[in-house]
Structure formats: C-alpha cells, structure tokens
N, C-alpha and C positions, 0 to 999 in steps of 0.2 A: 867842375867849372874849369879847373886848370887843364885837365886832359882835353876838354872840348876846345879850349883856346889854342892849345898846341896843334890840334888837328884842323884848325881854322873853321870849326863848326860851333860857333858861338850860340849859346842859349839866348832866346829872345825874351823869355819870361820865366820867373821862378816863383812858385807858390811855397811859402815857408811857414811851418808851424811855429807858434810863439813859444810854447813850453816843450822843451826837449832836454833830455839828460845830456850832460857834458857841455854842449854849446847851444844856448838858446837862440831863438829866431832873431832877436835884436842884434846880437853879436855876429850871427851868421850873415845878416844883411850888411853890417859894417865891413866885414872881411871881404864879402863879394865886391863891394864898391872899391875897396882898397886894391883888389886884384886887377881892376879895370886898367889902372896905370895909364890914364889918358884916353883909352878907348871907351866907347859907350858901354856902360854896364847893362845887364838885362833889367827889364822891368821887374820890380819886386812887389809881391802881394803877400801881406801877412794873413795867416789863417789862425783864428783863435776862438775859444769859447767865451772869451771875456770882452765886453765892450766898454771897459773902463777908460776914463779919460786919460790916465797916465800911460796906458798901453798905446792908445792912439797917438799920443804926443811923442812917445819914444819911437814908435814906428815911423812917424813922419820925419823926425830928426835923423833917423838912420837910413833914409832914402827910400822908404816904402811908399808906393803910390796909392795903395788901397789896402783896406782891411776887410776881410770876410769873417762874419760871425758864424761859427758852427751851429747846427749842421749845415753843410754847404750842398746845395742842389746842383744838378748838372746845368740847369739854365742859368743860375747865378754865376757858376764857373765860366760858362761860355761868354756871357755878357761882359764879365770882368776882363776876360782875355781880349775880347774885341776892343773894348775901350782902351786897355793898356797898349795893345799893339797898334792902335790907331793914333797914339800919341796924345791922348786927351787927359793926361794925368794932371792933377791939381791938388787942392786941399783934400786931405783924407776925409771921406765920409764912410763910416762903416756900413757895409752892405748887409742888411738884416735878412738872412736867408731862412729864418724859422717860419714855416708856413702855419696858417691857422687850420687845424684839422678838425673836422666835424666827426665826432666819435659815436654818434647815435647808431650808426650801422653796426657797431660792435656790441651794442647793448644786449646783454643776455648770453653772449658767447661764453664758452667754457674753455679755460686755459689751464694747462698743467705747467707750473713753474718748477723747474728742477734746479735748485740752488742750495748750497750748503752754508753760505755765510748769512748770519742772522740779520745783519744790517742791510745787506743786499735784498734779503727776503722782504724786509719791512718796506723798503723803497719800492720794489717792484709790485708787491701786493697793493700798496697804497695807491700807486698810479693806476693799476688795472681796475681796482674797485671804484676809484673815482669816476671811471668810465662805465660803471655798471656792468663789469665783466665778472663772471664767476671764476674764482681762482682756487685750484687745489695745489698743495705744496708737496714736493718730494725732495729729500735732502741729498740724494745720490742717485746714480743711474740705475742701480739695482732696484731701489724702491720705486723709481719712475716706471720701470718695465712692469712691475706688479700692478701699479695703479692703472696703467694704460690697458692692461689685460682685463681690468674690471670695469672701466669707464670709457665713455666716448668723449673725446676732446676735439675741439676745433683746431687747436694748435698746441705745440709743445715748445716752451722756451727752455732751452737746454744749456746750462753752464758747461764749460769745457773741462775745468779742473775741479775735481771733487774726490774725496776719499771713497773707499769701498769700490766704486765703479765710476769712471769719468764719463763725460758726455760723448766722447768718440766711441768708446766701447759700447755704451748703451745704444747709440744710434746704429752701429753695425749690427747688433742683435735684432733691433727692431726692423731694420731694412731686410734682414734675412727671412722675416716672416711676411708672407704675402698679404696678410690682413692689414699690415701697417705700412705698406710701400707708398701709399698716397697720403699718409698722415704728415701734415706740415710740421717740420722740426726746424726751429730757429736757434742758431748758435748764439751764445752770449759769452764774450771773452774780453778781458782787459788787455790781451795781446793784440797789437795792431799790425803785426807782421803779415805780409802777403802770404807767407807759407802757412800761417794759421788759418787764414780764410780759405786757402786752397784745400787744406786738410778737411775743413768743415764740409766743403762741397764734395770732396772725393769719397767721404764715408756716407754720403747720402743726405746731408742736411740741405734744406732748401734756401736758407738765407742766413745772414749774419748781422748781429747787432753788437757794436763796440761799447764796452764799458768805459767811463760811466754812461749809463743809459739815459739819453736825452728823451724826455716824454714824446716830443714830436717825431723823433726817429722811431721810437717804439711803436707808436700808433700807426705811423706810416707803413711800417713793415707788417703789422697785424692786419691792416686793411688790405694789403696786397695778398695775404694768404688765407684769411678767414672768409669762407664762403657762406653767405646767409640766404642763398637762393630759395630754399624751401620754407622761408618764413621764420619767424623768431619763436623757437620752441620754448624759450624762457620769457615769454612776453609779460609775465607777471612780476618781473624783477622791478623793484622800486627805483624811481629816478632819484639820483643823488646830485645835488648841486655841486659845482666845482668848488674846491676849498678857496678861502680867501688867502691872498698873499699878504706879506707884511704891510705893504703900503695900503692895501684895501682895508685891512682890519684896523688900521690906525696904530699898530705896534711901533715902538721905537726901533730904529735900525739896529741890527745885531752886529757888533764889531768884535772880532776875535782874531788875535794875532796868528798869522800863518794861514788864514782861511778867507777865501773870497765868499762871504756868506750869501751874496746875491746869486752867484753861480750855483752854490750848493742848494739854495732854496729852490731855484729853477729846476735843477736836476732831480730834486726829491719831490717834485709835483706841486710846489708853491704853497704847501700847507705849513705855516710857521710852527704850529704846535707839534706837528709830526717831526719837523726838522730839529726842533730842540730835543725831542725824545731821542732821535737818532744820534745827535751829538753826545748826549749823556751815555747812550749805549756804546758809542765809540770809546769814550773814556774807560768805561767798565771792561770792554772786550779787548781793546788794543793798546792800553797803556804799557803793558809788559811784553809787547810783541818782540822787541829786540832780545829780551831774555829768553823768550820761547824759541826763537831761532837759534840762539847760541846753545841752548840745552839740547835741541834736536840734533845739531851738528856734533855736539860732544858725544851723543849716543849713536852717531853714525846714521841717523835718519834724515838724509838729505831731502827726501820727498816731503816730509813734514816741515822742514825748514823752508823749502821753496814755496809750499802752500801758504805758510804764515806770511812770508814776504809778499806773495801774490795777492793774498787777501787784503793786507794793509794797503797795497798799491791801489786796489780797486775801490775800497771804501773811502780812502782819503780823497781820491779823485771825485767820487760821487758827492762828498760833503763839501768840496770846494778847496781842499788843501792840496793844490797842484804841486808845490815844491816838495812836500812830504811824499806825495805819490811818486814823484820822480826819484827821490832817494830810495824808496822801497823797491822801485823797478830796477835800479842799479844793483842793489843787494840781491834781488831775485836772480838776475842774469848771472852774477858771479857764483851763486850757490848752484844754479843749474849746470853751469859749465865746469864745475869742479875747481874754480879758482879760489884763492884766499879772500874771503869776504870781510875780514875784520875791519879794514879801513872803511869800507862802505857801511858796515854796521855801526861804527862810531859816528859817521856822518848821519846815518839814519836816526840814531839816538838823539843827536843834536837837533835834528829837524822835528822829531816827535815830541820832545819834552815841552817846548814852548807852545805847541798846539794843544797838548793836554792841559797845560797850566792855563792857557787862554780860555779854553772851554770851561774849566772849573771856575775861573774868575767871572766869566760872563753869565754862567748858569749855575749858581750855588745849588748844592744838593737840596732836594725837596724835603720838607719836614716829614718825619716818620713817627713822631711821638704820639701814641694814642693815649698816653697817661694824662695828657692835658685835657681840660674840659672840652667837650664837643663845641663847635661853633654855635652861636646863639641865633642863627638865621631862622626865618620862618619856614618850617618843613613844607608848607603848601607850595613854596616856590620851586621845589624839586620834584613834585608829583609828575608833572608833564614830561620832563626829560627822562626820569627813571621809568615811567610807564612806556615811553617810546623805546628805551633801551631793552626793557623786558620783552617787548614784542619782537625786536630784532633778534634777541637771543633765542626766543622760542621758535623762530623760523630759520635759525642757523644762517642769518644774514651777515655776511662779512663786513657790512657797513658799520657794525657795532663797534669795531676798533676805532675807526675815525670819529664816530659819534661820541665815544667816551672822551677822546682827546679834546674835541671841540666843546664839550659840555663841562670840562673841568672847572673853569672859572665860576660857572653858575653853581655847580655842586659844592664848591669849596666853602660856600657860606653856610652850609648845613651839615655836610659829611665831614668826618675827621680825615686828616691827611692819610692815615693808615687805611681807612676804608676806600678812599679814592685810589690809592696805590695798589691795593689788593685787587680791586675791581678791574683796574686798567691792566694788570698783569694777567688776570684770568682771561679777559676778553682778548688781549693781545696774543695769548698762547692758544686761542680757540678752545678754551676750557669752558664752554658755554653752560653746561649743566652746573658746574661749580659756581659760575658767575650768577646763575639764576638763584641758587641756594643762598649765595651771599646777598643778593638783592632782597630776598625774602627777609633775611635777618635785619638788614638796614631798614626796610619798611616797617618791620615790627618795632624796632627801636624808636623810630620816628612817629609811630602810630598813624601811618598813612596807608591808603589803599591804592595799589597799583593796577587793580583790575585782575580778574581771573583768579580770585581767591587769595592774593598776596596780602 
C-alpha cells in the first residue's frame, strides 16, 4: 500500500483474510485506513470462514464494507468487486458463497485417500462416505503407488507432506508410468502459498484442495474430475442419509475455549457425534505435540519436528481452533527455515493448553469400566441396529463406522461402555472380522438372534 501510494498507483480494493499470523485482518484494515492520511482509502472486503456476529461487527467498525464467507467463488468475488467499486457500500451483510452441491453423481465412485494424519483421515473418510463414495486409505506415497497398481480409482486425494514418501515424489513416479498419466490426482495441503500450488501442478497433479478441507470445496473438485460417463459400476452401493448437525438433532450447543465449534462442525461434515470423537482424538494425539517437536529438534530430526507442527496446524484448523493453528504455523515456518523456534514453541504451548483443557471439560472421558453391572435395558431394542451393523460389516461397507457412532445412544441402554468402545474401535480401524466376532459374543450374552446364525 505504501509503495503504491508513493508511485501514485493507489489500490482501489483490498480483499483481506481475517485470520493471519502476525497481523490479523482487523488490524490490517485499521492500519490501511490510518495510512490514507486524508486521502480516500481503498474499499476493504473481509474474507473469512466464520460468519459470527462479533467478526462482522469488528469488520464494520474497522472500515470494511463487506464480508465474504469462504469458500469464495469467482462469481461472488466479481459481484463484490462491482458493488464496492460502484460505491454502493453500506451495512455489512455477509455474502454466503457456499453452494449447495448435489453429490448423487459421485455415488459409487472409488477414491484413494493418501493421508498420514489419523484425524484428517477420519474427517475425509467421513465426508466421502456420507456421499456414498467408496474410500481406500494409504498412509504414505509408497503405499499409495502399490494400491494404485492393484486397483482402479476414479481419483486420488494426495496429501503433500507425509513420512516415507511424500505426495510430490509419489506423483512424479505415477506420472512417469504411462498407465497413470490420465489418473486425476488432487493435492491436499495446509500450505496456502502460491509456490506450493505451482509445485503441485508442475509435478503433474490436476488440482489442489486447501486444508482445512471444506466439504463443498471437496465435492466441487471431485465433481470436476470424476467421470461417470460409462454408468455407475457400483450401483448397488446403499444410499446414506446426510448426518444431522447439532441444531437438527436437538443437541445443546458445544462451547469450548479456543474453538469455533460451529466452524469445526461444518468442516468435519456436520456430524456432531463424529466431531466429538475427533475432538477426543485430538486430545489423545496432540496434547504433547510441543514436547514431540522439542524432542525431535534435540535429536536433530528437523523433518519430524516440522511434520509435527504441520500436522497440528492442519487438524487444529479443521476442528475450528484457528488461533492454535496460526501458532502452529509460525512454529512450523521457523523450524523449516532453521531459525530458533523456542519463543514460538512457548506461544504454541500457551495456545494449545487451554484448547486441550477446554475439550476435556466439555467432553468428559467416556466410561470404560466393564466391572459394573451391564445396563438393564431391554435387549430386544438393540436387535435391529446390531443386525444392521452386522450386515454392513459382512459386506465391508464403510458406512459401518458412522452407523456405530449414530447408534451409540441407543446401544448404551443395553451394551456396556466397554463393549461399545471396543466395537467402535474395531469398526473405526476397519477390523470388520474382529468386529463381527465381537458382535457374535454380544449377541450370545444378550441371548438375541441377529440373523445368519448369530
């Protein structure tokens, strides 16, 4: 802005992100107005993933004329610029740019998800299976190449940063093989730099999805690259109804310090039960991330330290902890560039601790004690859901994981907490044979028939 003013080439409009490390969008807007010094400042437009009232109020007070809610489409961007440059500014009304996407065309498609982070895996698999898409999982590029050689996929969702072999190296190898030159490969990365997007395209990736992955952006990209011209070869895939969000299910709002739970719920597919499980996983997997980074640095493993910070940055953003994500991003940059990250790690620890404590306070640990007497509910009330689960497991249907989560409250009146937890873990880890054996034992204890000899 200062350089443009000196050259007499004033900017007419500025689109400014709300959440940025160092200087956020609100303060940036204030400083731009202060630079005007009597001259007309540029039109300011806030861009944010959050439509909360306090954000809109702060933006208006800081001189912003409009607020765009991510993801922002080209048409929304164009219309906003036309209105701003036409001088029709007024009271802020957030422009809702999230389109309604009909995903039926994707039903039965087969996708390979290449992702090493367990929470990101759960989020992506949940979103894809909600749309009746078959999903296979690879945890690194090397494993992905082996799976692609054995199976036919409509599209590959490829994380960029992974141990063993990253997404860039895997894509280079795949593109060197004529069999896979036309296979759609979509990059997934939490790095928003233009250089990262350019790298994705240069190695042969077809498109790019920024983390945290917005469901509308995900399905929009998939619809662009998945071709179903030859008919649906998986036409027998069962239809799954979209999950209820918190408001629809009647659940009380979830308030956690440091987390925008509305944004997190939206980014994780709108399934409240799934979101709570992901939050508990976050506590279990990420509570000691700062210690992990420090240990890796002390051992000279800067790659592991950078991956740990990168992972925390991504999952925090996905769950709605934007300030924590920004703190992790700052630590990641310092580690990557070889600078002293200790001050950033202290700040990261201060940002992480209240989030962990807030989750633990809002979501007390689930009971695990099987020594207590089993619930006294009527076993006949769980015959239908357990029989349905049995059928899903027998057909290797990925819907089983979401089905268990949705049925927990009904099962809790009859099954013990330990039985539910073990069953959920087995299904969540795709250990379907073990889950079927577990179901058989539960049916035997309850003296119920689930069909098929159980």
